[in-house]
Every structure is written in C-alpha cells, then in structure tokens.
VOTORTI-672440 format. One record per residue (C-alpha): residue number from 1; residue in one letter; x, y, z. Coordinates in nm, 2 decimals. Layout:
<NUM, "A", <X, Y, Z>>
...
***
This chain:
<1, "M", <0.52, 0.27, 1.89>>
<2, "L", <0.37, 0.49, 1.62>>
<3, "I", <0.38, 0.31, 1.28>>
<4, "A", <0.32, 0.48, 0.94>>
<5, "I", <0.16, 0.23, 0.70>>
<6, "L", <0.19, 0.30, 0.32>>
<7, "T", <0.08, 0.08, 0.03>>
<8, "D", <0.05, 0.09, -0.34>>
<9, "I", <0.31, 0.36, -0.40>>
<10, "H", <0.34, 0.26, -0.76>>
<11, "A", <0.66, 0.45, -0.84>>
<12, "N", <0.50, 0.79, -0.75>>
<13, "R", <0.80, 0.99, -0.60>>
<14, "E", <0.60, 1.30, -0.53>>
<15, "A", <0.33, 1.11, -0.33>>
<16, "L", <0.58, 0.90, -0.13>>
<17, "A", <0.79, 1.20, -0.04>>
<18, "A", <0.48, 1.39, 0.07>>
<19, "C", <0.35, 1.10, 0.29>>
<20, "L", <0.69, 1.04, 0.45>>
<21, "A", <0.73, 1.41, 0.53>>
<22, "H", <0.37, 1.42, 0.68>>
<23, "A", <0.43, 1.11, 0.89>>
<24, "A", <0.76, 1.24, 1.02>>
<25, "E", <0.60, 1.56, 1.13>>
<26, "R", <0.35, 1.36, 1.33>>
<27, "G", <0.62, 1.16, 1.50>>
<28, "A", <0.61, 0.83, 1.32>>
<29, "Q", <0.87, 0.59, 1.48>>
<30, "R", <0.85, 0.30, 1.23>>
<31, "Y", <0.73, 0.25, 0.88>>
<32, "A", <0.56, -0.04, 0.70>>
<33, "F", <0.53, -0.06, 0.32>>
<34, "L", <0.26, -0.30, 0.20>>
<35, "G", <0.39, -0.37, -0.15>>
<36, "D", <0.34, -0.25, -0.51>>
<37, "L", <0.64, -0.01, -0.48>>
<38, "V", <0.65, -0.01, -0.86>>
<39, "G", <0.42, -0.02, -1.16>>
<40, "Y", <0.22, 0.26, -1.32>>
<41, "G", <0.45, 0.55, -1.22>>
<42, "A", <0.76, 0.71, -1.36>>
<43, "D", <1.00, 0.69, -1.07>>
<44, "P", <1.05, 0.32, -0.98>>
<45, "A", <1.42, 0.34, -0.91>>
<46, "W", <1.38, 0.64, -0.66>>
<47, "V", <1.10, 0.47, -0.48>>
<48, "V", <1.28, 0.14, -0.45>>
<49, "D", <1.59, 0.31, -0.32>>
<50, "T", <1.39, 0.51, -0.07>>
<51, "V", <1.20, 0.22, 0.07>>
<52, "R", <1.53, 0.02, 0.08>>
<53, "E", <1.68, 0.29, 0.30>>
<54, "Y", <1.39, 0.28, 0.54>>
<55, "V", <1.41, -0.10, 0.56>>
<56, "Q", <1.78, -0.07, 0.64>>
<57, "Q", <1.66, 0.14, 0.94>>
<58, "G", <1.41, -0.11, 1.06>>
<59, "A", <1.10, -0.06, 0.84>>
<60, "I", <0.88, -0.35, 0.73>>
<61, "A", <0.82, -0.41, 0.36>>
<62, "V", <0.63, -0.69, 0.18>>
<63, "A", <0.59, -0.77, -0.19>>
<64, "G", <0.30, -0.67, -0.41>>
<65, "N", <0.19, -0.82, -0.73>>
<66, "H", <0.35, -0.55, -0.94>>
<67, "D", <0.68, -0.60, -0.76>>
<68, "V", <0.67, -0.97, -0.83>>
<69, "A", <0.56, -0.91, -1.19>>
<70, "V", <0.88, -0.71, -1.25>>
<71, "L", <1.08, -1.01, -1.16>>
<72, "Q", <0.87, -1.27, -1.34>>
<73, "E", <0.61, -1.27, -1.61>>
<74, "P", <0.31, -1.05, -1.53>>
<75, "G", <0.01, -1.24, -1.40>>
<76, "K", <-0.27, -1.34, -1.63>>
<77, "H", <-0.51, -1.10, -1.46>>
<78, "M", <-0.29, -0.79, -1.52>>
<79, "N", <-0.44, -0.56, -1.78>>
<80, "P", <-0.25, -0.46, -2.10>>
<81, "Q", <-0.15, -0.12, -1.97>>
<82, "A", <-0.01, -0.26, -1.65>>
<83, "R", <0.18, -0.52, -1.84>>
<84, "A", <0.34, -0.25, -2.07>>
<85, "V", <0.45, -0.05, -1.77>>
<86, "I", <0.60, -0.36, -1.60>>
<87, "E", <0.83, -0.41, -1.90>>
<88, "W", <0.93, -0.04, -1.89>>
<89, "T", <0.99, -0.06, -1.51>>
<90, "R", <1.21, -0.36, -1.54>>
<91, "A", <1.44, -0.17, -1.77>>
<92, "Q", <1.47, 0.12, -1.52>>
<93, "L", <1.59, -0.09, -1.23>>
<94, "D", <1.95, -0.20, -1.17>>
<95, "E", <2.05, -0.54, -1.03>>
<96, "S", <2.06, -0.43, -0.67>>
<97, "Q", <1.71, -0.27, -0.70>>
<98, "L", <1.57, -0.59, -0.86>>
<99, "A", <1.75, -0.80, -0.59>>
<100, "F", <1.58, -0.59, -0.32>>
<101, "L", <1.24, -0.65, -0.47>>
<102, "A", <1.32, -1.02, -0.50>>
<103, "G", <1.40, -1.04, -0.13>>
<104, "L", <1.07, -0.90, -0.01>>
<105, "P", <0.85, -1.15, 0.18>>
<106, "L", <0.48, -1.19, 0.11>>
<107, "T", <0.39, -1.13, 0.47>>
<108, "A", <0.54, -0.99, 0.79>>
<109, "E", <0.43, -1.00, 1.15>>
<110, "S", <0.51, -0.76, 1.44>>
<111, "N", <0.35, -0.72, 1.78>>
<112, "G", <0.02, -0.88, 1.69>>
<113, "C", <-0.01, -0.72, 1.35>>
<114, "L", <0.01, -0.88, 1.01>>
<115, "F", <0.13, -0.69, 0.71>>
<116, "V", <0.04, -0.82, 0.37>>
<117, "H", <-0.03, -0.68, 0.02>>
<118, "A", <-0.36, -0.86, -0.06>>
<119, "S", <-0.56, -1.12, 0.13>>
<120, "A", <-0.39, -1.31, 0.41>>
<121, "A", <-0.58, -1.62, 0.31>>
<122, "E", <-0.37, -1.67, -0.01>>
<123, "P", <-0.11, -1.39, -0.03>>
<124, "R", <0.03, -1.52, -0.35>>
<125, "Q", <-0.31, -1.52, -0.53>>
<126, "W", <-0.35, -1.15, -0.49>>
<127, "E", <-0.71, -1.17, -0.40>>
<128, "Y", <-0.88, -0.83, -0.36>>
<129, "I", <-1.07, -0.75, -0.04>>
<130, "T", <-1.38, -0.57, -0.17>>
<131, "G", <-1.64, -0.68, 0.08>>
<132, "T", <-1.71, -0.84, 0.41>>
<133, "N", <-1.68, -1.20, 0.28>>
<134, "E", <-1.33, -1.15, 0.16>>
<135, "A", <-1.24, -0.96, 0.48>>
<136, "V", <-1.36, -1.24, 0.71>>
<137, "K", <-1.17, -1.49, 0.50>>
<138, "S", <-0.85, -1.29, 0.54>>
<139, "M", <-0.89, -1.23, 0.91>>
<140, "H", <-0.96, -1.60, 0.98>>
<141, "A", <-0.63, -1.68, 0.80>>
<142, "T", <-0.41, -1.52, 1.06>>
<143, "R", <-0.36, -1.53, 1.43>>
<144, "C", <-0.29, -1.16, 1.44>>
<145, "R", <-0.56, -0.93, 1.58>>
<146, "V", <-0.49, -0.65, 1.33>>
<147, "T", <-0.42, -0.70, 0.96>>
<148, "F", <-0.29, -0.42, 0.74>>
<149, "C", <-0.32, -0.47, 0.36>>
<150, "G", <-0.34, -0.28, 0.03>>
<151, "H", <-0.41, -0.38, -0.33>>
<152, "V", <-0.76, -0.22, -0.33>>
<153, "H", <-0.64, 0.15, -0.37>>
<154, "E", <-0.94, 0.28, -0.16>>
<155, "P", <-0.94, 0.32, 0.22>>
<156, "A", <-1.16, 0.08, 0.42>>
<157, "L", <-1.18, -0.06, 0.77>>
<158, "Y", <-1.34, -0.40, 0.87>>
<159, "N", <-1.39, -0.55, 1.22>>
<160, "L", <-1.50, -0.89, 1.34>>
<161, "S", <-1.65, -0.94, 1.68>>
<162, "M", <-1.59, -1.24, 1.91>>
<163, "T", <-1.93, -1.37, 1.81>>
<164, "G", <-1.85, -1.35, 1.44>>
<165, "K", <-2.04, -1.03, 1.35>>
<166, "I", <-1.86, -0.84, 1.07>>
<167, "S", <-1.90, -0.47, 1.01>>
<168, "S", <-1.72, -0.22, 0.79>>
<169, "F", <-1.71, 0.15, 0.70>>
<170, "V", <-1.51, 0.39, 0.48>>
<171, "P", <-1.30, 0.61, 0.71>>
<172, "T", <-1.29, 0.98, 0.64>>
<173, "G", <-1.11, 1.27, 0.80>>
<174, "D", <-0.81, 1.27, 1.02>>
<175, "S", <-0.98, 1.16, 1.34>>
<176, "S", <-0.85, 0.88, 1.57>>
<177, "I", <-1.02, 0.55, 1.56>>
<178, "P", <-0.98, 0.32, 1.86>>
<179, "L", <-0.93, -0.04, 1.75>>
<180, "A", <-1.11, -0.23, 2.04>>
<181, "T", <-0.89, -0.51, 2.16>>
<182, "L", <-1.18, -0.76, 2.18>>
<183, "R", <-1.23, -0.74, 1.80>>
<184, "R", <-1.02, -0.84, 1.50>>
<185, "W", <-0.95, -0.57, 1.25>>
<186, "L", <-0.85, -0.54, 0.88>>
<187, "V", <-0.71, -0.20, 0.78>>
<188, "I", <-0.68, -0.09, 0.42>>
<189, "P", <-0.51, 0.26, 0.43>>
<190, "G", <-0.57, 0.33, 0.06>>
<191, "S", <-0.31, 0.39, -0.21>>
<192, "A", <-0.04, 0.64, -0.16>>
<193, "G", <0.06, 0.66, -0.52>>
<194, "Q", <-0.26, 0.60, -0.72>>
<195, "P", <-0.58, 0.66, -0.52>>
<196, "R", <-0.90, 0.55, -0.69>>
<197, "D", <-1.18, 0.70, -0.48>>
<198, "G", <-1.22, 1.03, -0.67>>
<199, "N", <-0.97, 1.21, -0.44>>
<200, "P", <-0.62, 1.26, -0.59>>
<201, "A", <-0.46, 1.32, -0.24>>
<202, "A", <-0.23, 1.04, -0.13>>
<203, "C", <-0.35, 0.79, 0.14>>
<204, "Y", <-0.17, 0.65, 0.43>>
<205, "A", <-0.24, 0.56, 0.80>>
<206, "L", <-0.08, 0.59, 1.14>>
<207, "Y", <-0.13, 0.32, 1.40>>
<208, "D", <-0.02, 0.33, 1.76>>
<209, "D", <0.04, -0.03, 1.87>>
<210, "S", <0.04, 0.08, 2.24>>
<211, "T", <-0.29, 0.27, 2.25>>
<212, "H", <-0.44, 0.08, 1.95>>
<213, "E", <-0.55, 0.40, 1.79>>
<214, "L", <-0.56, 0.44, 1.41>>
<215, "I", <-0.57, 0.75, 1.20>>
<216, "Y", <-0.63, 0.76, 0.82>>
<217, "F", <-0.48, 1.06, 0.64>>
<218, "R", <-0.52, 1.22, 0.29>>
<219, "V", <-0.21, 1.41, 0.19>>
<220, "P", <-0.22, 1.66, -0.10>>
<221, "Y", <0.08, 1.64, -0.32>>
<222, "D", <0.21, 1.76, -0.66>>
<223, "H", <0.01, 1.51, -0.87>>
<224, "E", <0.05, 1.73, -1.17>>
<225, "T", <0.42, 1.68, -1.18>>
<226, "A", <0.39, 1.30, -1.12>>
<227, "A", <0.14, 1.29, -1.41>>
<228, "A", <0.37, 1.49, -1.64>>
<229, "K", <0.65, 1.25, -1.57>>
<230, "I", <0.43, 0.96, -1.68>>
<231, "R", <0.36, 1.14, -2.01>>
<232, "A", <0.72, 1.23, -2.06>>
<233, "A", <0.83, 0.87, -2.01>>
<234, "G", <0.59, 0.76, -2.29>>
<235, "L", <0.38, 0.55, -2.05>>
<236, "P", <0.00, 0.52, -2.12>>
<237, "Q", <-0.18, 0.86, -2.11>>
<238, "S", <-0.46, 0.71, -1.90>>
<239, "L", <-0.22, 0.65, -1.61>>
<240, "S", <-0.13, 1.02, -1.61>>
<241, "S", <-0.50, 1.12, -1.62>>
<242, "R", <-0.60, 0.90, -1.33>>
<243, "L", <-0.35, 1.06, -1.09>>
<244, "V", <-0.51, 1.40, -1.16>>
<245, "Q", <-0.86, 1.27, -1.12>>
<246, "G", <-0.79, 1.02, -0.84>>
<247, "V", <-0.97, 0.74, -1.02>>
***
C-alpha cells in the first residue's frame, strides 16, 4: 500500500491542499498525519476538518505538541509567538474540532510502522530528533522497523544496522530510496506547512509498505497567499515572513 505521510501542517491550507493533490496524482492509497495540524497558520478549522475527513476514510493521525497546547496550557518550552497563536487558534475552533484534536493518540502502529510526532522514546515530552543519538534512542523505543515522525520541520533519514551502526543523510530530489529490511529506519518527511530548511516548498513523503521504497517530495504551493492570511489575521509578522523564506 502506498502511504502519504504529512506532518507539521500548522494550519496552512494552501500547503496541505497542494500536498494532498500531489499525493493523489501519484496514487496514494492511505494517508498518515503526524501531528501539529494547528499552530502558526491562519486556517486551523479548515485543516482540522480536512484531516478529520481523511481519518473517517481510514487515515492515521496522531497528536503534536501544538494540537495538545490548544486543549491545555502551552508547554513551558513554547516560545511567546507560538503561545500567542495557540490562544488565537483555540478561538477559531468549534467544539467538534477541539474534540477531534482531543481524541488523537500520541502514537499509532500499522504493518510494522510507527507513527509519532516527536521521539518514540517519550512521545509526551516532545523531544526533537536533531542527531544520531536522539534517533537511536527513538528507534530503540519501538518494536517497529520503520518510524515516521515530525516536529523537526526539516527532512532527514536515519538508519540503524543489526550491529548497531547508525548513519544518516538529508534526502534530496524525488528519487526512490529502498529501506533495506535488515535495518531499522527513522523517517522525518519535513514540514508540510512550515519548512525551515531555506526552501519554502511543502514537504511530504510517500512510502510503499510492500516494496519498502520511500520518496521525499517538495511541492511548490501558493505560500504568498498563506503568508498574507497570517498578516490579515493579525498574527505575528515573522510567521508570515518565514513561509516566504522557508526558514
């Protein structure tokens, strides 16, 4: 089955719509959303409704720290701008949309794959995977051979051999990457709604769980409109600028 994996959408309607259309054109048969549906962007209600429709059709969705913050108090590590947007976001969502976010699990498993927003070691602590040490810790915390996670906003791929040798690289292009079955893998597709690697194009990945092949994609979208919506909503100017700059 060909699975489209999207994470860190951050209430970016234009980016989500572009990625979903791109994945559909390439024959995606199932979808997985790795959390942070909301926060930073100007279309939280539309994004929640859209993901909820996909979940009703069999998609996987897990919670991210921004989704949880909307329901509770923002975490102590959340910066002031993010906190301000959380308060605004909460006011944009109705009871059914908040209930959907409240029902999202922290992790989900399917056919040997783990789906989680941050590290699998302590999903509720929202630890960032920024290097091999964190990646190994996460991979050792699950029985699944392949882990998909987000939270970092930049694409990355880690693998762990049977002898414990870890390696990593930053994937580029749209080429197919075979995930050897004798290794464990940790896949970070990169953020759909707020990329931070200097490229404003939305990120997502396609994984075939029959052939074990993975493809990272960058999808250009109308980031100018998404940025203008942030300004029009009165949200921090810097959140608008970073969509245009991809940082």
